[in-house]
PDB file of N, CA, C, O and CB in Angstrom:
ATOM      1  N   MET A   1      15.876  29.381  -7.191  1.00  0.00           N
ATOM      2  CA  MET A   1      14.883  29.591  -6.431  1.00  0.00           C
ATOM      3  C   MET A   1      13.570  29.431  -7.088  1.00  0.00           C
ATOM      4  O   MET A   1      12.686  28.715  -6.616  1.00  0.00           O
ATOM      5  CB  MET A   1      15.038  30.759  -5.897  1.00  0.00           C
ATOM      6  N   GLU A   2      13.447  30.127  -8.216  1.00  0.00           N
ATOM      7  CA  GLU A   2      12.369  30.345  -8.858  1.00  0.00           C
ATOM      8  C   GLU A   2      11.714  28.847  -9.325  1.00  0.00           C
ATOM      9  O   GLU A   2      10.519  28.560  -9.258  1.00  0.00           O
ATOM     10  CB  GLU A   2      12.731  31.326  -9.995  1.00  0.00           C
ATOM     11  N   ILE A   3      12.787  27.984  -9.806  1.00  0.00           N
ATOM     12  CA  ILE A   3      12.495  26.778 -10.202  1.00  0.00           C
ATOM     13  C   ILE A   3      11.853  25.694  -9.098  1.00  0.00           C
ATOM     14  O   ILE A   3      10.956  24.889  -9.347  1.00  0.00           O
ATOM     15  CB  ILE A   3      13.702  26.343 -10.759  1.00  0.00           C
ATOM     16  N   ALA A   4      12.463  25.854  -7.954  1.00  0.00           N
ATOM     17  CA  ALA A   4      11.978  25.289  -6.727  1.00  0.00           C
ATOM     18  C   ALA A   4      10.357  25.751  -6.317  1.00  0.00           C
ATOM     19  O   ALA A   4       9.505  25.002  -5.839  1.00  0.00           O
ATOM     20  CB  ALA A   4      13.044  25.761  -5.587  1.00  0.00           C
ATOM     21  N   MET A   5      10.214  27.109  -6.629  1.00  0.00           N
ATOM     22  CA  MET A   5       8.988  27.529  -6.451  1.00  0.00           C
ATOM     23  C   MET A   5       7.773  26.998  -7.447  1.00  0.00           C
ATOM     24  O   MET A   5       6.606  26.755  -7.143  1.00  0.00           O
ATOM     25  CB  MET A   5       9.137  28.892  -6.489  1.00  0.00           C
ATOM     26  N   MET A   6       8.480  26.889  -8.839  1.00  0.00           N
ATOM     27  CA  MET A   6       7.400  26.497  -9.741  1.00  0.00           C
ATOM     28  C   MET A   6       7.334  25.020  -9.648  1.00  0.00           C
ATOM     29  O   MET A   6       6.387  24.539 -10.272  1.00  0.00           O
ATOM     30  CB  MET A   6       7.620  26.979 -11.218  1.00  0.00           C
ATOM     31  N   GLU A   7       8.082  24.197  -9.040  1.00  0.00           N
ATOM     32  CA  GLU A   7       7.931  22.814  -8.711  1.00  0.00           C
ATOM     33  C   GLU A   7       6.998  22.617  -7.607  1.00  0.00           C
ATOM     34  O   GLU A   7       6.257  21.635  -7.645  1.00  0.00           O
ATOM     35  CB  GLU A   7       9.202  22.217  -8.386  1.00  0.00           C
ATOM     36  N   MET A   8       6.942  23.468  -6.583  1.00  0.00           N
ATOM     37  CA  MET A   8       6.034  23.406  -5.560  1.00  0.00           C
ATOM     38  C   MET A   8       4.749  23.889  -5.831  1.00  0.00           C
ATOM     39  O   MET A   8       3.764  23.476  -5.219  1.00  0.00           O
ATOM     40  CB  MET A   8       6.492  24.019  -4.530  1.00  0.00           C
ATOM     41  N   THR A   9       4.688  24.862  -6.838  1.00  0.00           N
ATOM     42  CA  THR A   9       3.280  25.200  -7.453  1.00  0.00           C
ATOM     43  C   THR A   9       2.777  24.237  -8.177  1.00  0.00           C
ATOM     44  O   THR A   9       1.578  23.985  -8.058  1.00  0.00           O
ATOM     45  CB  THR A   9       3.239  26.327  -8.301  1.00  0.00           C
ATOM     46  N   ILE A  10       3.579  23.504  -9.068  1.00  0.00           N
ATOM     47  CA  ILE A  10       2.866  22.401 -10.012  1.00  0.00           C
ATOM     48  C   ILE A  10       2.542  21.132  -9.054  1.00  0.00           C
ATOM     49  O   ILE A  10       1.512  20.494  -9.275  1.00  0.00           O
ATOM     50  CB  ILE A  10       3.951  21.885 -11.386  1.00  0.00           C
ATOM     51  N   CYS A  11       3.387  20.765  -8.017  1.00  0.00           N
ATOM     52  CA  CYS A  11       2.829  19.670  -7.075  1.00  0.00           C
ATOM     53  C   CYS A  11       1.580  20.149  -6.473  1.00  0.00           C
ATOM     54  O   CYS A  11       0.677  19.316  -6.405  1.00  0.00           O
ATOM     55  CB  CYS A  11       3.833  19.278  -5.913  1.00  0.00           C
ATOM     56  N   ASP A  12       1.348  21.342  -6.018  1.00  0.00           N
ATOM     57  CA  ASP A  12       0.169  21.781  -5.267  1.00  0.00           C
ATOM     58  C   ASP A  12      -0.951  21.769  -6.036  1.00  0.00           C
ATOM     59  O   ASP A  12      -2.059  21.530  -5.555  1.00  0.00           O
ATOM     60  CB  ASP A  12       0.297  23.056  -4.719  1.00  0.00           C
ATOM     61  N   GLU A  13      -0.716  22.070  -7.507  1.00  0.00           N
ATOM     62  CA  GLU A  13      -1.788  21.999  -8.330  1.00  0.00           C
ATOM     63  C   GLU A  13      -2.126  20.325  -8.546  1.00  0.00           C
ATOM     64  O   GLU A  13      -3.252  19.852  -8.391  1.00  0.00           O
ATOM     65  CB  GLU A  13      -1.420  22.836  -9.713  1.00  0.00           C
ATOM     66  N   VAL A  14      -1.155  19.689  -8.859  1.00  0.00           N
ATOM     67  CA  VAL A  14      -1.517  18.178  -9.027  1.00  0.00           C
ATOM     68  C   VAL A  14      -2.242  17.661  -7.995  1.00  0.00           C
ATOM     69  O   VAL A  14      -3.149  16.862  -8.228  1.00  0.00           O
ATOM     70  CB  VAL A  14      -0.371  17.312  -9.151  1.00  0.00           C
ATOM     71  N   ARG A  15      -1.938  18.044  -6.753  1.00  0.00           N
ATOM     72  CA  ARG A  15      -2.398  17.349  -5.570  1.00  0.00           C
ATOM     73  C   ARG A  15      -3.901  17.853  -5.462  1.00  0.00           C
ATOM     74  O   ARG A  15      -4.795  17.076  -5.127  1.00  0.00           O
ATOM     75  CB  ARG A  15      -1.455  17.688  -4.212  1.00  0.00           C
ATOM     76  N   THR A  16      -4.158  19.286  -5.782  1.00  0.00           N
ATOM     77  CA  THR A  16      -5.244  19.813  -5.838  1.00  0.00           C
ATOM     78  C   THR A  16      -6.457  18.906  -6.811  1.00  0.00           C
ATOM     79  O   THR A  16      -7.567  18.549  -6.418  1.00  0.00           O
ATOM     80  CB  THR A  16      -4.877  21.179  -6.288  1.00  0.00           C
ATOM     81  N   VAL A  17      -5.950  18.718  -7.951  1.00  0.00           N
ATOM     82  CA  VAL A  17      -6.784  18.144  -9.035  1.00  0.00           C
ATOM     83  C   VAL A  17      -7.032  16.639  -8.606  1.00  0.00           C
ATOM     84  O   VAL A  17      -8.066  16.084  -8.978  1.00  0.00           O
ATOM     85  CB  VAL A  17      -6.029  18.266 -10.531  1.00  0.00           C
ATOM     86  N   TRP A  18      -6.059  15.938  -7.794  1.00  0.00           N
ATOM     87  CA  TRP A  18      -6.153  14.708  -7.598  1.00  0.00           C
ATOM     88  C   TRP A  18      -7.100  14.431  -6.347  1.00  0.00           C
ATOM     89  O   TRP A  18      -7.816  13.447  -6.157  1.00  0.00           O
ATOM     90  CB  TRP A  18      -4.829  14.198  -7.499  1.00  0.00           C
ATOM     91  N   TRP A  19      -6.926  15.505  -5.579  1.00  0.00           N
ATOM     92  CA  TRP A  19      -7.976  15.341  -4.387  1.00  0.00           C
ATOM     93  C   TRP A  19      -9.397  15.769  -4.854  1.00  0.00           C
ATOM     94  O   TRP A  19     -10.349  15.090  -4.470  1.00  0.00           O
ATOM     95  CB  TRP A  19      -7.551  16.289  -3.058  1.00  0.00           C
ATOM     96  N   CYS A  20      -9.592  16.766  -5.595  1.00  0.00           N
ATOM     97  CA  CYS A  20     -10.848  16.913  -6.449  1.00  0.00           C
ATOM     98  C   CYS A  20     -11.447  15.753  -6.893  1.00  0.00           C
ATOM     99  O   CYS A  20     -12.561  15.366  -6.541  1.00  0.00           O
ATOM    100  CB  CYS A  20     -10.623  17.650  -7.593  1.00  0.00           C
ATOM    101  N   GLY A  21     -10.518  15.059  -7.862  1.00  0.00           N
ATOM    102  CA  GLY A  21     -10.939  13.967  -8.579  1.00  0.00           C
ATOM    103  C   GLY A  21     -11.373  12.799  -7.557  1.00  0.00           C
ATOM    104  O   GLY A  21     -12.375  12.119  -7.778  1.00  0.00           O
ATOM    105  N   LEU A  22     -10.643  12.628  -6.543  1.00  0.00           N
ATOM    106  CA  LEU A  22     -10.849  11.584  -5.659  1.00  0.00           C
ATOM    107  C   LEU A  22     -12.401  11.892  -4.914  1.00  0.00           C
ATOM    108  O   LEU A  22     -13.196  10.975  -4.709  1.00  0.00           O
ATOM    109  CB  LEU A  22      -9.515  11.534  -4.578  1.00  0.00           C
ATOM    110  N   ARG A  23     -12.621  13.004  -4.633  1.00  0.00           N
ATOM    111  CA  ARG A  23     -13.838  13.485  -3.994  1.00  0.00           C
ATOM    112  C   ARG A  23     -14.998  13.171  -5.064  1.00  0.00           C
ATOM    113  O   ARG A  23     -16.049  12.588  -4.799  1.00  0.00           O
ATOM    114  CB  ARG A  23     -13.719  15.118  -3.601  1.00  0.00           C
ATOM    115  N   PHE A  24     -14.640  13.630  -6.230  1.00  0.00           N
ATOM    116  CA  PHE A  24     -15.665  13.432  -7.277  1.00  0.00           C
ATOM    117  C   PHE A  24     -16.035  11.991  -7.471  1.00  0.00           C
ATOM    118  O   PHE A  24     -17.188  11.612  -7.674  1.00  0.00           O
ATOM    119  CB  PHE A  24     -15.190  13.989  -8.585  1.00  0.00           C
ATOM    120  N   ALA A  25     -15.099  11.299  -7.405  1.00  0.00           N
ATOM    121  CA  ALA A  25     -15.225   9.657  -7.772  1.00  0.00           C
ATOM    122  C   ALA A  25     -16.061   9.225  -6.546  1.00  0.00           C
ATOM    123  O   ALA A  25     -17.123   8.642  -6.767  1.00  0.00           O
ATOM    124  CB  ALA A  25     -13.580   8.689  -7.874  1.00  0.00           C
ATOM    125  N   MET A  26     -15.688   9.452  -5.317  1.00  0.00           N
ATOM    126  CA  MET A  26     -16.185   9.022  -4.067  1.00  0.00           C
ATOM    127  C   MET A  26     -17.854   9.501  -4.096  1.00  0.00           C
ATOM    128  O   MET A  26     -18.736   8.778  -3.632  1.00  0.00           O
ATOM    129  CB  MET A  26     -15.223   9.743  -2.784  1.00  0.00           C
ATOM    130  N   ALA A  27     -18.073  10.608  -4.612  1.00  0.00           N
ATOM    131  CA  ALA A  27     -19.667  11.127  -4.664  1.00  0.00           C
ATOM    132  C   ALA A  27     -20.327  10.199  -5.566  1.00  0.00           C
ATOM    133  O   ALA A  27     -21.352   9.593  -5.255  1.00  0.00           O
ATOM    134  CB  ALA A  27     -19.914  12.741  -5.267  1.00  0.00           C
ATOM    135  N   ILE A  28     -19.686  10.082  -6.780  1.00  0.00           N
ATOM    136  CA  ILE A  28     -20.303   9.218  -7.841  1.00  0.00           C
ATOM    137  C   ILE A  28     -20.707   7.755  -7.219  1.00  0.00           C
ATOM    138  O   ILE A  28     -21.837   7.269  -7.243  1.00  0.00           O
ATOM    139  CB  ILE A  28     -19.217   9.044  -9.103  1.00  0.00           C
ATOM    140  N   CYS A  29     -19.582   7.190  -6.682  1.00  0.00           N
ATOM    141  CA  CYS A  29     -19.934   5.863  -6.204  1.00  0.00           C
ATOM    142  C   CYS A  29     -21.009   5.950  -5.195  1.00  0.00           C
ATOM    143  O   CYS A  29     -21.949   5.163  -5.304  1.00  0.00           O
ATOM    144  CB  CYS A  29     -18.748   5.156  -5.629  1.00  0.00           C
ATOM    145  N   ASP A  30     -20.991   6.862  -4.160  1.00  0.00           N
ATOM    146  CA  ASP A  30     -22.045   6.870  -3.207  1.00  0.00           C
ATOM    147  C   ASP A  30     -23.481   7.070  -4.046  1.00  0.00           C
ATOM    148  O   ASP A  30     -24.416   6.291  -3.861  1.00  0.00           O
ATOM    149  CB  ASP A  30     -21.752   8.080  -2.096  1.00  0.00           C
ATOM    150  N   LEU A  31     -23.553   8.003  -4.830  1.00  0.00           N
ATOM    151  CA  LEU A  31     -24.658   8.177  -5.669  1.00  0.00           C
ATOM    152  C   LEU A  31     -25.280   6.894  -6.284  1.00  0.00           C
ATOM    153  O   LEU A  31     -26.420   6.481  -6.069  1.00  0.00           O
ATOM    154  CB  LEU A  31     -24.261   9.060  -6.702  1.00  0.00           C
ATOM    155  N   LEU A  32     -24.234   6.273  -7.174  1.00  0.00           N
ATOM    156  CA  LEU A  32     -24.575   4.879  -7.680  1.00  0.00           C
ATOM    157  C   LEU A  32     -24.894   3.860  -6.662  1.00  0.00           C
ATOM    158  O   LEU A  32     -25.695   2.983  -6.985  1.00  0.00           O
ATOM    159  CB  LEU A  32     -23.471   4.341  -8.461  1.00  0.00           C
ATOM    160  N   LEU A  33     -24.380   3.849  -5.478  1.00  0.00           N
ATOM    161  CA  LEU A  33     -24.634   2.895  -4.345  1.00  0.00           C
ATOM    162  C   LEU A  33     -26.218   3.071  -3.905  1.00  0.00           C
ATOM    163  O   LEU A  33     -26.983   2.130  -3.693  1.00  0.00           O
ATOM    164  CB  LEU A  33     -23.561   3.239  -3.034  1.00  0.00           C
ATOM    165  N   ARG A  34     -26.569   4.568  -3.805  1.00  0.00           N
ATOM    166  CA  ARG A  34     -27.875   4.664  -3.353  1.00  0.00           C
ATOM    167  C   ARG A  34     -28.734   4.560  -4.404  1.00  0.00           C
ATOM    168  O   ARG A  34     -29.857   4.130  -4.143  1.00  0.00           O
ATOM    169  CB  ARG A  34     -28.121   5.800  -2.656  1.00  0.00           C
ATOM    170  N   TRP A  35     -28.440   4.893  -5.694  1.00  0.00           N
ATOM    171  CA  TRP A  35     -29.365   4.771  -6.686  1.00  0.00           C
ATOM    172  C   TRP A  35     -29.618   3.131  -6.940  1.00  0.00           C
ATOM    173  O   TRP A  35     -30.794   2.830  -7.142  1.00  0.00           O
ATOM    174  CB  TRP A  35     -28.823   5.580  -7.978  1.00  0.00           C
ATOM    175  N   PHE A  36     -28.752   2.168  -6.950  1.00  0.00           N
ATOM    176  CA  PHE A  36     -28.827   0.566  -7.282  1.00  0.00           C
ATOM    177  C   PHE A  36     -29.586   0.282  -5.841  1.00  0.00           C
ATOM    178  O   PHE A  36     -30.540  -0.496  -5.851  1.00  0.00           O
ATOM    179  CB  PHE A  36     -27.059  -0.402  -7.553  1.00  0.00           C
ATOM    180  N   GLY A  37     -29.212   0.848  -4.709  1.00  0.00           N
ATOM    181  CA  GLY A  37     -29.778   0.280  -3.303  1.00  0.00           C
ATOM    182  C   GLY A  37     -31.184   0.625  -3.427  1.00  0.00           C
ATOM    183  O   GLY A  37     -31.922  -0.311  -3.123  1.00  0.00           O
ATOM    184  N   GLY A  38     -31.773   1.694  -3.784  1.00  0.00           N
ATOM    185  CA  GLY A  38     -33.210   1.905  -4.052  1.00  0.00           C
ATOM    186  C   GLY A  38     -33.858   1.204  -4.858  1.00  0.00           C
ATOM    187  O   GLY A  38     -35.017   0.915  -4.559  1.00  0.00           O
ATOM    188  N   VAL A  39     -33.294   0.740  -6.093  1.00  0.00           N
ATOM    189  CA  VAL A  39     -33.932   0.077  -6.978  1.00  0.00           C
ATOM    190  C   VAL A  39     -34.317  -1.375  -6.597  1.00  0.00           C
ATOM    191  O   VAL A  39     -35.383  -1.895  -6.928  1.00  0.00           O
ATOM    192  CB  VAL A  39     -33.191   0.146  -8.079  1.00  0.00           C
ATOM    193  N   GLU A  40     -33.176  -2.086  -5.740  1.00  0.00           N
ATOM    194  CA  GLU A  40     -33.456  -3.265  -5.485  1.00  0.00           C
ATOM    195  C   GLU A  40     -34.377  -3.576  -4.187  1.00  0.00           C
ATOM    196  O   GLU A  40     -34.674  -4.737  -3.904  1.00  0.00           O
ATOM    197  CB  GLU A  40     -32.272  -3.842  -5.461  1.00  0.00           C
TER     198      GLU A  40
END
């Protein structure tokens, strides 16, 4: 039981980190698009 719980916890952490990274990358892309869009 404990091993299954640990695996679920690790999966949850990985999913959270991946989701945060995805949101972060999208925010940077949006910022770059606005920046370069404003320059031209």
